[in-house]
N, CA and C of each residue as an Amber inpcrd file, in Angstrom:
protein
   282
  42.1380000 -34.7750000 -38.1290000  42.7970000 -33.5720000 -38.5880000
  41.7630000 -32.4670000 -38.6120000  42.1490000 -31.3060000 -38.1300000
  41.2370000 -30.1620000 -38.1530000  41.7590000 -29.1240000 -39.1360000
  40.8340000 -28.4460000 -39.8090000  41.1830000 -27.3870000 -40.7430000
  40.1550000 -26.2680000 -40.5960000  40.6250000 -25.0320000 -40.7540000
  39.7240000 -23.8880000 -40.6720000  38.8660000 -23.7920000 -41.9240000
  37.7000000 -23.1870000 -41.7530000  36.8440000 -22.9410000 -42.9060000
  37.4790000 -21.8700000 -43.7770000  37.1760000 -21.9190000 -45.0390000
  37.7290000 -20.9690000 -45.9850000  36.9990000 -19.6340000 -45.8800000
  37.7780000 -18.5790000 -45.6260000  37.2020000 -17.2390000 -45.6040000
  37.3110000 -16.5890000 -46.9780000  38.3630000 -16.9340000 -47.6930000
  38.5970000 -16.4610000 -49.0550000  38.8810000 -17.6700000 -49.9320000
  38.6840000 -17.5430000 -51.2210000  38.8760000 -18.6990000 -52.0990000
  40.3190000 -19.1770000 -52.1330000  41.2910000 -18.3040000 -51.8320000
  42.6970000 -18.7020000 -51.8700000  43.3490000 -18.7000000 -50.4870000
  42.5550000 -18.8200000 -49.4360000  43.0430000 -18.8140000 -48.0640000
  43.9540000 -20.0190000 -47.8160000  45.2600000 -19.8020000 -47.5470000
  46.1710000 -20.9340000 -47.3610000  45.8700000 -21.7720000 -46.1190000
  45.1670000 -21.2120000 -45.1350000  44.8320000 -21.9580000 -43.9220000
  43.6410000 -22.8970000 -44.1210000  43.0240000 -22.8450000 -45.2810000
  41.8390000 -23.6720000 -45.5200000  42.1730000 -24.9660000 -46.2650000
  43.4520000 -25.3020000 -46.3300000  43.8840000 -26.5560000 -46.9640000
  44.3740000 -27.5170000 -45.8910000  44.1470000 -28.7910000 -46.1240000
  44.6590000 -29.8230000 -45.2310000  45.2730000 -30.9200000 -46.1040000
  46.3980000 -31.4470000 -45.6390000  47.0650000 -32.5250000 -46.3630000
  47.0550000 -33.7770000 -45.4970000  46.5520000 -34.8590000 -46.0650000
  46.5260000 -36.1560000 -45.4020000  47.5730000 -37.0380000 -46.0750000
  48.3020000 -37.8110000 -45.2860000  49.3630000 -38.6540000 -45.8220000
  48.9840000 -40.1260000 -45.6830000  49.0910000 -40.8510000 -46.7850000
  48.8740000 -42.3020000 -46.8000000  50.2500000 -42.9310000 -46.9150000
  50.5980000 -43.7750000 -45.9300000  51.9360000 -44.3740000 -45.8670000
  51.8520000 -45.8430000 -46.2580000  52.7450000 -46.2260000 -47.1380000
  52.8360000 -47.6240000 -47.5570000  53.7920000 -48.3570000 -46.6240000
  53.4160000 -49.5470000 -46.2000000  54.2550000 -50.3300000 -45.2980000
  55.6080000 -50.6240000 -45.9330000  56.6730000 -50.5900000 -45.1250000
  57.9850000 -50.9700000 -45.6470000  57.9220000 -52.3990000 -46.1880000
  58.5880000 -52.6210000 -47.2720000  58.6060000 -53.9620000 -47.8550000
  57.4780000 -54.2300000 -48.8280000  56.5800000 -53.2300000 -49.0130000
  55.5110000 -53.4070000 -49.9910000  56.0950000 -53.6140000 -51.3810000
  55.4760000 -54.4850000 -52.1550000  56.0270000 -54.8200000 -53.4640000
  55.0480000 -54.4780000 -54.5680000  55.5790000 -54.0110000 -55.6830000
  54.7640000 -53.7280000 -56.8560000  54.0390000 -52.4070000 -56.7630000
  53.4460000 -52.0300000 -57.8700000  52.6470000 -50.8080000 -57.9230000
  51.3100000 -51.0560000 -57.2340000  50.7670000 -50.0210000 -56.6110000
  49.4970000 -50.1270000 -55.8900000  48.6150000 -48.9480000 -56.2850000
  47.3490000 -49.2280000 -56.5170000  46.3800000 -48.2030000 -56.8650000
  45.3060000 -48.1770000 -55.7820000  45.1020000 -47.0110000 -55.1700000
  44.0850000 -46.8310000 -54.1300000  43.1210000 -45.7420000 -54.5490000
  41.8480000 -45.9580000 -54.2670000  40.8350000 -44.9300000 -54.4700000
  40.4780000 -44.3740000 -53.0990000  40.2810000 -43.0640000 -53.0160000
  39.8360000 -42.4730000 -51.7670000  38.5580000 -41.6880000 -52.0310000
  37.6960000 -41.6580000 -51.0160000  36.4100000 -40.9760000 -51.1140000
  36.0700000 -40.3740000 -49.7620000  35.5310000 -39.1740000 -49.7990000
  34.9960000 -38.5480000 -48.5860000  33.4860000 -38.6870000 -48.6510000
  32.8720000 -38.9130000 -47.5080000  31.4330000 -39.1360000 -47.4940000
  30.6660000 -37.9830000 -48.1580000  29.5370000 -38.3210000 -48.7410000
  28.7250000 -37.3950000 -49.5490000  28.3090000 -36.1330000 -48.7880000
  28.1170000 -36.2380000 -47.4880000  27.6540000 -35.0560000 -46.7290000
  28.7000000 -33.9340000 -46.7000000  29.9100000 -34.1920000 -47.1840000
  30.9600000 -33.1660000 -47.2170000  30.9250000 -32.3390000 -48.4990000
  29.9880000 -32.6140000 -49.3950000  30.0030000 -31.9930000 -50.7250000
  29.9540000 -30.4680000 -50.7050000  29.3700000 -29.8680000 -49.7030000
  29.3110000 -28.4050000 -49.6250000  30.4340000 -27.8220000 -48.7770000
  31.2970000 -28.6970000 -48.2400000  32.3240000 -28.2360000 -47.3110000
  33.7600000 -28.4950000 -47.7600000  33.9860000 -29.5600000 -48.5260000
  35.3500000 -29.9380000 -48.9150000  35.4350000 -30.2160000 -50.4110000
  36.6160000 -30.0220000 -50.9370000  36.8710000 -30.3330000 -52.3420000
  38.3130000 -30.7820000 -52.4910000  38.5960000 -31.7660000 -53.3130000
  37.6700000 -32.6560000 -54.0160000  37.1000000 -33.7040000 -53.0710000
  36.1170000 -34.4450000 -53.5570000  35.4720000 -35.4710000 -52.7350000
  36.0340000 -36.8610000 -52.9700000  36.8390000 -37.0400000 -54.0130000
  37.4030000 -38.3550000 -54.2850000  38.6150000 -38.2210000 -55.1890000
  39.3570000 -39.3020000 -55.2870000  40.5370000 -39.3090000 -56.1420000
  41.2080000 -40.6610000 -56.1110000  42.3620000 -40.7280000 -56.7590000
  43.1180000 -41.9690000 -56.8550000  44.5660000 -41.7080000 -56.4880000
  45.1530000 -42.6350000 -55.7580000  46.5750000 -42.5780000 -55.4210000
  47.2660000 -43.7440000 -56.1070000  48.3280000 -43.4590000 -56.8390000
  49.0830000 -44.5130000 -57.5080000  50.4810000 -44.5520000 -56.9200000
  50.7940000 -45.6480000 -56.2360000  52.1160000 -45.8480000 -55.6700000
  52.9490000 -46.6370000 -56.6700000  54.0650000 -46.0710000 -57.1110000
  55.0370000 -46.8580000 -57.8610000  55.7250000 -47.7950000 -56.8760000
  56.4530000 -48.7430000 -57.3570000  57.0860000 -49.7280000 -56.4800000
  57.9950000 -49.0970000 -55.4280000  58.6300000 -47.9850000 -55.7480000
  59.5890000 -47.3790000 -54.8230000  58.9870000 -46.2980000 -53.9330000
  57.7290000 -45.9380000 -54.1250000  57.1320000 -44.8570000 -53.3390000
  56.5730000 -45.3710000 -52.0210000  56.8710000 -44.6500000 -50.9420000
  56.4270000 -45.0870000 -49.6250000  55.2700000 -44.2590000 -49.0710000
  54.9790000 -43.1010000 -49.6660000  53.8260000 -42.3270000 -49.2050000
  53.2680000 -41.4740000 -50.3370000  52.0110000 -41.1250000 -50.1860000
  51.3050000 -40.2210000 -51.0940000  50.4700000 -39.2890000 -50.2350000
  50.1190000 -38.1480000 -50.7880000  49.3000000 -37.1970000 -50.0390000
  47.9970000 -36.9000000 -50.7700000  47.0000000 -36.5590000 -49.9750000
  45.7140000 -36.0860000 -50.4610000  45.5510000 -34.6830000 -49.8950000
  45.3470000 -33.7050000 -50.7520000  45.1500000 -32.3310000 -50.2970000
  43.6940000 -31.9440000 -50.4990000  43.0680000 -31.5000000 -49.4170000
  41.6680000 -31.0840000 -49.4400000  41.5770000 -29.5990000 -49.1380000
  40.5690000 -28.9660000 -49.6870000  40.3370000 -27.5380000 -49.4800000
  38.9360000 -27.3490000 -48.9240000  38.8150000 -26.5450000 -47.8680000
  37.4830000 -26.2400000 -47.3600000  36.8600000 -25.1920000 -48.2590000
  35.5740000 -25.3110000 -48.4710000  34.8460000 -24.3800000 -49.3280000
  34.2810000 -23.2410000 -48.4900000  34.0990000 -22.0880000 -49.1210000
  33.5190000 -20.9560000 -48.4170000  32.1250000 -21.3210000 -47.9480000
  31.7980000 -20.8730000 -46.7310000  30.5460000 -21.2540000 -46.1010000
  29.9130000 -20.0320000 -45.4770000  28.5970000 -19.9420000 -45.5890000
  27.9030000 -18.7990000 -44.9870000  27.6480000 -19.0050000 -43.4970000
  27.7230000 -20.2370000 -43.0140000  27.4850000 -20.5510000 -41.5980000
  28.8150000 -20.8850000 -40.9310000  29.5720000 -19.8610000 -40.5690000
  30.8740000 -20.0780000 -39.9450000  30.7270000 -20.5710000 -38.5140000
  31.7430000 -21.2900000 -38.0550000  31.8080000 -21.6700000 -36.6540000
  31.2220000 -23.0150000 -36.2990000  30.4860000 -23.6200000 -37.1760000
  29.8730000 -24.9140000 -36.8710000  30.8650000 -26.0340000 -37.1660000
  31.1800000 -26.8650000 -36.1540000  32.0900000 -27.9940000 -36.3590000
  31.3960000 -29.0900000 -37.1430000  32.1050000 -29.6360000 -38.1100000
  31.6040000 -30.7610000 -38.8860000  32.6930000 -31.8170000 -38.9370000
  32.2900000 -33.0650000 -38.9830000  33.2410000 -34.1730000 -39.0460000
  32.9200000 -35.0280000 -40.2670000  33.9950000 -35.4170000 -40.9630000
  33.8350000 -36.2330000 -42.1560000  34.8230000 -37.3830000 -42.1170000
  34.4660000 -38.4460000 -42.7880000  35.3100000 -39.6350000 -42.8610000
  35.8150000 -39.7940000 -44.2850000  37.1040000 -40.1270000 -44.4000000
  37.6800000 -40.4340000 -45.7030000  37.9160000 -41.9450000 -45.7420000
  37.5810000 -42.5530000 -46.8640000  37.6940000 -44.0020000 -47.0120000
  38.7130000 -44.3330000 -48.0940000  39.5680000 -45.3090000 -47.8080000
  40.5170000 -45.8350000 -48.7930000  40.0120000 -47.1890000 -49.2670000
  40.0520000 -47.3940000 -50.5800000  39.6620000 -48.6780000 -51.1560000
  40.7520000 -49.1220000 -52.1210000  41.1060000 -50.3690000 -52.0440000
  42.1060000 -50.9210000 -52.9470000  41.4700000 -51.1930000 -54.3040000
  42.1920000 -50.8330000 -55.3550000  41.7170000 -51.1050000 -56.7060000
  42.0940000 -52.5140000 -57.1340000  42.9850000 -53.1370000 -56.3950000
  43.4110000 -54.5000000 -56.6960000  43.5970000 -55.2630000 -55.3880000
  44.2490000 -56.3730000 -55.4150000  44.3910000 -57.2420000 -54.2450000
  45.5110000 -56.7750000 -53.3150000  45.2760000 -55.6940000 -52.5730000
  46.2540000 -55.2210000 -51.5850000  45.5420000 -55.0880000 -50.2450000
  46.3040000 -55.1630000 -49.1730000  45.7520000 -55.0200000 -47.8390000
  45.8560000 -53.5680000 -47.4030000  44.7590000 -53.0490000 -46.8930000
  44.7490000 -51.7120000 -46.2970000  44.5340000 -51.9090000 -44.8100000
  45.4820000 -51.4560000 -44.0040000  45.4220000 -51.6950000 -42.5820000
  45.8370000 -50.4380000 -41.8110000  45.0550000 -50.0370000 -40.8040000
  45.4710000 -48.9040000 -39.9710000  46.5950000 -49.2840000 -39.0090000
  46.8900000 -50.5740000 -38.8910000  47.8890000 -51.0610000 -37.9540000
  49.2250000 -51.2930000 -38.6290000  49.2370000 -51.8860000 -39.8310000
  50.4830000 -52.2390000 -40.5100000  50.9630000 -51.0940000 -41.3830000
C-alpha cells in the first residue's frame, strides 16, 4: 500500500487504512497485536496496536498516518507484523 507524505498535520491524503480479514468459519474471540518496524518511528503513527475480533466480526482495520517530514520525495518501505495473542493461526493464504 502506498500513501503520500503528510504536508499538513490534518492532510486527509496522508492516512492509509489496512484491513485484516478473518477467515470464514473462525470461532471465538481473537486478539491480535500489530507492530510496524522501528525504523518507521519518524514516518508513521501509531507504530503498534491491538485488534480484538468478537466472534461475529470478520474484519478489522488499522489506520496509519504519515508524519510531516522535511525530506519530501524519498520512498520508504515498512513492514507491519501481526502476532496472535493466543493460539490462533495467522496465514496470508487462508
